N, C-alpha and C positions, 0 to 999 in steps of 0.2 A: 661441650667443645664446639667451636664454630665449624661448620661444614658437616657435622653429623646429621643423620637423618632426622633426629628429634628436634633439631634447630631449624629445619627447612620450613619455609612458609607453607601454609596448608594447601595452596594451589599446586605448588611444586610436588608436594607429597602425593597428592591425588594423581597428578600426571605420571609420576614414577610408578605408582601402584598399578595404573592402567597399562602402562607400557610393559611392566614385568609380569602381567597376568599370563598364565599359560594359555595356548590356543585351545579352542574347544573342538577336540577331535581333529579330523582331517579336513573338515569343511573350511572353505575360505572365509575370512572374516567379512562382516558386512562392509567394512571400510574398503576392502579390496575391490569392491564393485563400483566405487566412486571414481570418476575420471579426474585425475590430478597428475602432478609431475611424476609421482611414483608408479602410476598405473598406465601411463601413456603407451608403453609398448604393448601391454595386454589389450588396451583399447584398439591399437592398430591391428593386432592379430584377430581379435574377435570380429571387428567390423569387416575385415578382409574375408573371413569365413562367411559372414552373412552376405556380402556382396557376391562372393563366388556362387553361393546357392541361388541367389536371385538371377544372376547372369546365366547360369546353367539352365534355370527354369525357363527364362524368357527365350533362350536359344532353342529349346526343344519343344515349346508349345506348338501344337499343330492344329488347334482349334480354339475359338475364343472362350469356350465354356465347357465344363465337364457334363452339364446336363443334370446335376444333382438337384435335390429338392430340400426345403427346410426340414421336412420330416426325416429324411435320410441322413442329413448332415448334423442335425442338432444333437443326437446322442453321442457323437464323437467329441463334441465340445462340452456338453453338460456333464459328461463322465469324468472330466478332468478335475482333480482335487487341487484347487488353488492354494490350499494350506499345506500341500506336500510338494515343495519346490524340487526341481530336478537336480539342482546343484551346479550345473555348468551350462554354458551357452551352446555347446555342441549338441547336447541332448535336447535343449529347448528348440534349436533350429530343426532338428530331426522331427520333433513333434509338430512344429509349425508347418513343415512341409506337408504333413498328413492332414492337419485340420484347417489349413488356409490356402497354401500355395497350390495344392493339387486341385482345388475346386474354385479358385479365384476366377473372376471375370477379367479377361485380358484385353485391355483397350488397344494394345499395340497390334493385335491380330487384324489382318485386313478384312476379315468377314465379321468383325464387330461393327455393326451399323445402327446401333440403337439410340443412344442418348448423347447429350453434349459432353462426352468424355473423350479427351484427346490422348494420343500417345505423347509422351513427354520428352523434351530435349535433354540431352546429357549434361550440358552446362548447368541447367536448373537443378538436376539431381545432385550435382556437386555442391551447389548452393544449399540444398536441403541438408546434406551431410554436415556442412560447416555450421549452419545456423543451429542445428540440433545439438551439436557438441558444445559450442560456445554458449548457447542458451540465453542470448540477450533478450531482454524484455523491452519492447519499444514504447512503453508508456512514458518514461522520463529519461532525460539526458544522462543522469547518473547511473542508469542501468543499461545504457546502450552506446553512448558516445557516438562513434562513427556510424553506427547503424541508423541513428536518427537522421543524420545528414544524408546518408544514402537514400533512405525512404523519401526525404524531402526533395532530393534531386530527381528521383523517379516521378514523383507527383508533378513537379514542374515540367519535366519532359513530356509526360502524358497530356498535361493541360495545354502545352504548346501544340501538340499533335491535334488536339481537339479544336484549338483556336479560341480558348476562353478569355484570353487577354491577360494583362500584367497583374491584375489583382486576384487572380485565381489561386486556389489552394485545394487541399484535400487530404485524405488519409487512407491508408490501406485498411481493408476490412476482411471479414471471414468469408465473404461471398456476395453474390448479387442480391440475395434476399436482405442481408444486413445493410448493404448499400442503399437499397430502395427504402428500407425502414428509416435509415438515417436521413435520407433526402426528404422524405415526407415529414419527419420530425421538424426539420428546418423550415419546410414550407408551412407547416401548421403554426409554428411560432411566429413566422413573418405575417401570416394571415391574421392571427390573433392580435398582433400589434396594430395592424391596419384597421381592424374592425372594432377596436375598443372605443372609438369615438361614437359608434352607433349602438353599442350595447353596454350596459353597465357592468356586467360581470363575465368572466370567462365561462362560467356555467351556462350562460345564455348564448355564448358564441359557439361553443363546441358542437352542439347539436345541429347547427346550421352549416357546418363545414362539409364540403363535398370534394371528391377527387374524380376526375374524368380520365378514363383509360379505354383503349379499344377493346372490343369483345375478345380479341386474340391476345390481349396483354397477359402478363405473368400473374399467377395467383398470389404471389407475395405482396402485391399491391393491396389486395383485400385483407390479407393477414396483417399487414402493417397498419392498416386503418383500424383494425380491431385492437391491436396492441397500443395504438395511440389514443384509445378511448373514444373513438368516433362511433356513431350509430351504425346499425346494420344496413342502412340505406346510404351510407356515406360514399360508397364507390358506385359511380354511374358508368355502365358500359356504353361505349359509343359504337355505332354500327360500322361495319367494314365493307369494303368493295370486294369484287370477286377474287382479287389477289390477296385478300385478308389484311388490307391496310386500312387504317382509320380514315373514314370519310370526313374531309374538312367541313362539308355542309352539315353533316350530323353533329360535329363538334360545335359548330356555330349555333345550331338550334339548341343544344343542351346548355351552352353558355348563356344564351338569351333566356331560356326557360328558368334557369337558376336565378338570374338577375330579377326576373319578373316575380318570382316566388320568394324573394328575400333571402335566398341561400348564398353562401359565400364559397366560391370555387377556390379552394386553397392551393390546388395544383392540377395541372394537366400532365399526364404521363404519355409521352410518345415512345414508341418501341422501335429500336434499330436492331431488328432480328428477333421475331417472335419464336418461341420455343418450337412450335409445331411447324410453321410454314416458312420461317426465316424472313418473314415480311418486314419491310422497312417503311414505317409510316411516313407520310409526306411532311417531313420536319420543317421546311420553310413555311408552308401554309399554317402549320400548327403554331409555329413561333409568331407569325403575324397575328393570329387570333389571341394568343396569350398576351401579346403586347397590347392589343385592343382592349382586352378584358382586365388587364393589370394583374394577371395571375402568374404564379410560379410555373415555370416550364421545366419538367424533369425528363431526361431521356434515359431510358433503360437500354443501354448498349452492351449488356452483359455478353451477348452472343456476337453482335456485329462489330465489336470493338477491334477485331482483327483487321478490319478495313483501314484502321488508322495507320497500319504499316504497309498497306498494299500500294504498289506502284502503278496499278492499273484501275483500281476500283474505289479509290478514296472518295470520288465524287458521289458515291452512293450515300455518303453521310452528310451531304450538303444540308446545312441548317442546324447541325448539332452544335456549332459554335455559338448559337444564340440561346442555348439552354442556360438555365440557372444552376442546374446540377446534372451530373452524368454518372451513371453506373458503368463500370468496366470490369469484366471478368477475364483476367489474364489466363486463368486456368481453363478457359474454354478455347479461345482462338489465338492465344499466344503460346500454346503448347507447354504450359507450366503445370507442375504438380499442384494438386489441391493443398492448401488454399493459396490463392494469389489474386486478390481483387482490390478494387479501390472505389472510393467516392470522390468525385471532383466537383468543386463549386466555382461559380463565376466570381463571387465576392467572398474573400477570405473572412470578412467580418461576420458572415452568417453562421460560421462554425461556432461562434460564441454560444449559441443555444445549446451546445453539448458540453459546455465548460462548467466544471465544478472544481473547487479548490479544497484540498485536504492538507492540513499543516504538515503531516508526515511525508507527503508525496510531492505536491506541487503548490506550495503556498503562494499567495498573491505576489509576494516580493520577487519571485522568480520571473514573473512576466515583466516586471519593471526592470529586472536585470537582463532581459532578453535571452533567457535560458530557454532553449527549444525543447518543450515537453509535448510530445504528440498526444498525451492523454487529454490535453486541453481541447483536442479536436475530435476525439474518438468516443464511441459508445462503450468500448472495451477499456479495461484498465491493463492488466497483464496481457501482452500481445506478442505473438511470435514475429521474428524478423523475416517475414515472408518476402519482403521486398528484395532480399539478397538473391533469390532465385532469378528474378527478372533482371537484376543488375548484371549477374554473371552471364546470362543469356545475351544481353545486349553487348557486353564487353567481348564475348567470344564470337557470336554469330552476327550481331547487328540487326537492326530493325528490318532492313530489306529482305534478309533471309527468312525472317518470320513471316513477313508479308507474302513472300513467294510461296511458302508452304500453305498459307491460307488460300491464296489464289488457286493453288493446285486442287484443293478439295472442292472449291466452288466450281472449277472446270469439270471435275469428275461428277459432281452432282448434275451439271447440265447434260453430260453424257448419259447419266442414268435416266434423266427425264426423257431424253429422246428415245432411249431403249424401251422404257415403259410405254411411252406414247405410241410407239409403233407395234406394241405387243397386244394382240386382241384378248389375251388372258387377263389384262389389267387395265385399270383406268386411274389416271392421276388427277389430283384436285386442282393444283395450280403450279406453275413453274416458280421456283424460289430464286431470289437474287443472291442467296447465300448457299448453304450446302445441305439443305433438307429436301426430302421428297416424300409427300404424303400420297398414298395410293391404296388401291384395294384389288384383290382378286375378284374378277367378274365372272361368275358362273354362266354357263350357256342359258339361253332363254328357256322358260319352262319351269317345272317344279323346283329345280335347283336354285333358281334366282331368289326364291324366298328364303333360302338358307345361306345367303351370302355373308351375313354378319357372323353366323356360327362358323362358317368355313374359314373366314379370315382369322378369327380368334383361334381356332384350332390350329391353323397353319403356323401361326406365330408360336404357339406353345410347343408344337411338335418340333419345330426347327430348333428352339432353345433346348428342348429335352435331348435332342440328338447331339447338341454341341457343335454342329456344323456351321452355325451362324447365329447371330443375335440381332433381332430387329425390334423396334418399339411398336406400340399400338396407341391409337388415339381415337377420339370420337369427333366426327365432323357432321354437323347438322343431324345429330342423333344416330348416325350410322358408324359402325366400327370400321376403322381404316388401319393400314399398316404404315410404318414410317421408317425411312432411312435418315439417319443423321450422319453425314460424312465428315469426319475430322481427321482421318488418317490419310496422309498423302501417298501412302504405299498401297492403298486399296485400288485395285485395277478394275477395268470394265469387265474383265473375265470373272473376278470375284463377285461383282454385282449380278452378272448374268447367272452365275451358279446359284446364288441365293434366290433369285427370282424363280429359277427352275425348281428348286427345292420347295419353295412356298407353294407354287402351283401344284406340284405333286402331292404335297400334304393336303391341300385344300380339296383337290379332286378325289383323293382317297377317302376323305371324310364324307364328301357328298355322295360318293358311290355307296359307302356303308350306310349312310342315313336313308338314302332313297330305297335301298334294298330292304332295310329294316326300319321303317318310319317310326316305330314306337321306341326304338332304342335311342338312348341319349349318347352324345359323343363322350369318349373316354375322358375322365378328369385329367388335368395336367400332370398330377402326380403319377398316375398310371402310365401316361404317355412317356414321361421322363424315365420311369423305371424300365419300360420296354426298350426305348431308344438307347439308354445307357448300356443295358445288358447286351443289346445287339452290337453296339460299338465296341464292346469289350471282347467280343468273340472274333 
């Protein structure tokens, strides 16, 4: 009889059977965890619970770090059985508070002074929530629609701020290292095209390629060269001046030497904000030399890109507009959550070197139809809509507000330099045009001076173990130094002075212990952390 179950099509029968199946115990079905029209209210409640936990945690944090160590924290995480789910989000959040939030490193705290990690602006966090829920993928138009156009608008906006001209283009990336890799890939391909007239095969060209970067440039340049199949000698460091900027005379010598030796300089990398010193290479002079040599000029402005929004310091980036490619990290000096970065190029056509066509994704006919597919420009395929965070930031705050925040941390770094320069307990390496400060504790003359490296290393470890502050360390000319990286506009001069006092106390304590018992070695970091944490808990 028509309409009876036995006459239903097989698909309808299967659907009815699945819908009529009894629930498995009291546990929610797997489908109930998917975000859709039927679960939207549950999503609202669950996310609200998570936001409440995070907001409460941020509000009550009174130090940037708990002082825990890998050995102490690892058992709490390795002991969790991932094959035994907790069943609901409330229990999972409670567990997360114990294994992550309690011991997280909090960049919003004013005494976090270590690395290029910034506190994040609230409009960007709103963007993060939206982009994660909608889950657009920015590789093709048919997976993102408006997301593609928003990213392109932001690329155009940034390129105008840089001054790259009407043919500029670019794409968002996962970070500065990927942007540098992408830029050097384009530079390599352009160099190979130019060199083919003098060498019969690519195999003969590649070993001759060289990249010039300052001694203070980012390590990702060397890593990129390796990934691009270049030889171990492909990256040539160029000498720096006392301010840790590339010396144009040194660059000219290396360019001339490479020419005389039959080597092909595929790129010169200028840095607008070195990681340690915040140094900005003399970009106009470098651009002149690149034009003379006919080589690709890349500017790594991962750190210094915040100057693009500054109303008082934009001139420090003079010459960046002459670059062939530029790296920008919005998640450093635009106060964005990780990841939010981009690669910009002067000539959109050079991005073709990253283009591959797949029939299922971006067939060639789409280009003829002028369908905007960002995968045609990117090293990645599936890619998050990270541009939305910057979009909402600009729509809510505006670029001037971001620039003002960056100017404030630069001003605070200048205050910190003056404080250290006037303090006989410390010596600074050089004054930064951005927001870093490299310095060291200077023991009194005598036997203690020989233990300076040891004392500075110990002071940094002991400070972190106490949780009262977090600073970075680096090596300058073979000597251990301490480093402040200021990216929090809420950090006060009093915060900096307090951290300096704590560092000096820890260093002096270590020297006193070592000089009274010269055969004893200083306590390992793990022991220091355990002692300091136990002390803080009492």
